[in-house]
Each structure stands twice: as structure tokens, then as C-alpha cells.
N, C-alpha and C positions, 0 to 999 in steps of 0.2 A: 502338842501341851494342851491342856485343858483351856477352855475357851470359857473365859468372864461375863456375866452376864449385861456391866453394858459399856467396859472397853476394849473387848475382843480377846490375845491372847492374855492367861492369867502371869505375873512375876515367880521367878525362883526363887529361892528361898535367902534375908539377908547373908550376904557376907561376914564377920566377926567380922570387927575394925582392927584394924592393929595396937597392941600396946603403945602404952607412955605418946608422948608428944614427937612432932617429925614439922623437919624445915616445910622449908613449898615444896623444893625439890628432893624433899627426901617422899613426899604427899605430891608430887608428876610421874613419879618409878610406881606406887603401887597404887595409886587407882589408875594406871594403866593397862598395869599386869594383870586388874581386873577381869574374872572374864560377864561379870552379868550388874549391874547397881548406880546411881549417884549420889555423889556427893561431896562435901565441903570441905573444909579445912577452916578451923572457929580458934583461935588462942593457941596452936600447936596440938586439935584433937583431932579427927578424923567423926561428921556426921552424916550419918547415908540422910539420904531425903526419902522421905516418903514415898510409898508408887506414886506413877499420878492419874487422876481420874478426867472424865470429857470438864470438869466443869473449871478445874483448876486450866486447862488446855484449851482453854475457849477463852477461860481471860489472861491469860497468857497474849493469845494471838492479838486479841483483840488493845490492849495492852501497849502492840508494838505498830496495828496498824494508825493508832488514833496518835502514836509517837509520831509518827512520820509521814502521816501525812499531816498536823504544829510542824512539820520540819520542817515539810515544805510548804506548808502558807506564808511562812515568818519569814520562806526567802531563805532562812537558812544555810550553810556548807556541814552541818552536818550528816551522821547515819543513824538510824533507827538499828537497831541490830536483837534478836528474836534468841531467844533464852541458844542453851547448850556452849553461849562464848564464855570461855573461865574468865574471871577478874582479879588481878595477882591480888592485894590490900596491903599486905609484907610479908616479913620475912616467916608469918604463922599462920596468917588467915590466906586462903586463897574461896571468895564464891563464886557460883552459879546465878548468876542471877534468872529472869522470868524477862528482863528488855533489857535492851540497854542502849541511852543515845551519847554517843560518844563525837564530840565537836572538836575537838586535837587532829592532829594528825591520824592520817588514817593512818594506823597497823597490818603490817605488815601479814595476806590472810592468813601466810599459817605457822603466828607467832600465840601465842598468850598476849588477852589484856592488861596492857599494868597500871594501875591505880596513877600512876604519877611520873606516867608517863607526860614527855614537854608538849605542853599543846594545852597539856589538861581536859575540863573541861567535861567528863564523863559522869553517867549519871546511871548508879546501878538502881537499881529497882529489884524486890520481890513479888508477882502476884504473886495475893492469896486467895483464894475459894474455891467451893467446895469440886 
């Protein structure tokens, strides 16, 4: 693969989004079958996420670290999770936030996070930055 001057390996061309609205189950099957790329489902529509740049990765890492430190300093039993955790908001919206705080039950390690899980308390956020 070609080298990009500031992020390492260049990304492949984006994949076309599927036509029409999707449910979260249709989306999960579709997304898992894609050879590359990151996506979210917003109101039933697939949205391709832009290739990540170093500045954005640094911002997300700092957000996760500060959240983790704040949770520990407050003595809470919450957990800070980094990006790549899929959060199902409803049947037509699925996000991958840059950082996530879960103060409810700890989900199974192999299960997708649900915004409405019993115990709730999850706060998702997208890190914005170059």
C-alpha cells in the first residue's frame, strides 16, 4: 500500500452505502461484511466515517484518559471505554463514539453496548479535532 505522509498507510476507496433505510440488525450484518471502512447508522441511513487523522486520534485518546482519571478520582464504579465500541441507540441508530462512559451494568465483553441497558448511565461522545 502507498504511504501517506502523516498517517502511515493510505486508506482504500470508500465503499458505496447500501440503498434505502436499514434496521440495526440489517446494518450489523452489512457492516461486518465490509472489507474496510467505518460506518454509523443514523435514522436508518448508513453514514461513512471519514478516515482518521493523527490529531483526531490524539484527541480521542486524551478524552478517554481524562475520563478514566476523573472516574478514578471520584471513586466511581464506572468504566471509560475507548473508541470502536458500538452503541445501539434504537432500532435505526448505531454510533461509534470516540469515548464512552458506562456507569451501569458492565456489558458482556462480546456484546454490543445498548444505550437503554438496565442501569444506564452511559455517556457517549464524539471527539472532534484535526
